N, C-alpha and C positions, 0 to 999 in steps of 0.2 A: 208532280201532280198528273201529268199526262200518263204515266206508266200506272199510276194507281187508278186512273180512270178507266184504262184499258182493260185492267184486271177486275174492275169493280170492288176494288179495296176500299169499302165506305169508311172504315175505321182510320186508314192513312190519310184520306181525303180529308176527314174530320180533324185530325191532328194538325194537318198543314194549314188548314183553314183557320183553325185556333191560333196557332202561330202568326199567321198573316194578320189576323185580327188583333192581337196583342201589339205587335210591332207597330201597326197602323195607328192604334190608339196612342201608343208612346210617343210616336212622331207627330200627331196632330192631324193625320190624314183621314177624316171622317169618313169621306165617301168610299174609300178603300176599306175602312172598317166595316162599314155597312154590307159592302159586297162580300166580304170574308164572312161575315156572320150568315149571309144567306147561303153560301156555299157549304158552311157548317151545318146548317139546318137541312138542307137537301140531302147531305150525307147521312145526318142521324136518321132520316126517314127512308134512306137507301132508294132514292129516285134517280136512276141514272141519267134519264132525259133532262130532268131539271138540273142535275148537276153540270151537265155538258152545257146548257144555256147560261147557268149561272158562272161558270169558269171563263166564258166568252166576256163577261161584262168587265172584269177589271182589266183585261188586255185592251179593250176598247177605251176604258176611262184613262189608262196610262198613255195610250197612243194620241189621245186628243187633248189631254190636259195642257195648259200653258203655265210655265213657271215664270214668275216676275221676281227678280231679285232687286231689292232696293237697298242702298248702302245707308247705314244710319248716318244722321246729321253730324 
């Protein structure tokens, strides 16, 4: 996505965000799905500043999320 951002390739950004949104939905990652939806919207309206801000959010989320694994009884 960084290469697409550098070239202001809004269509490519939109496609990547759409795929991320679908995968997040399939795996039940609602927060990631919402963030991908925001990126997709920013690409649709071709706002490079908003795209840069929106693409920072998933990285922040993934960096700070805590995964807790519980074994079934």
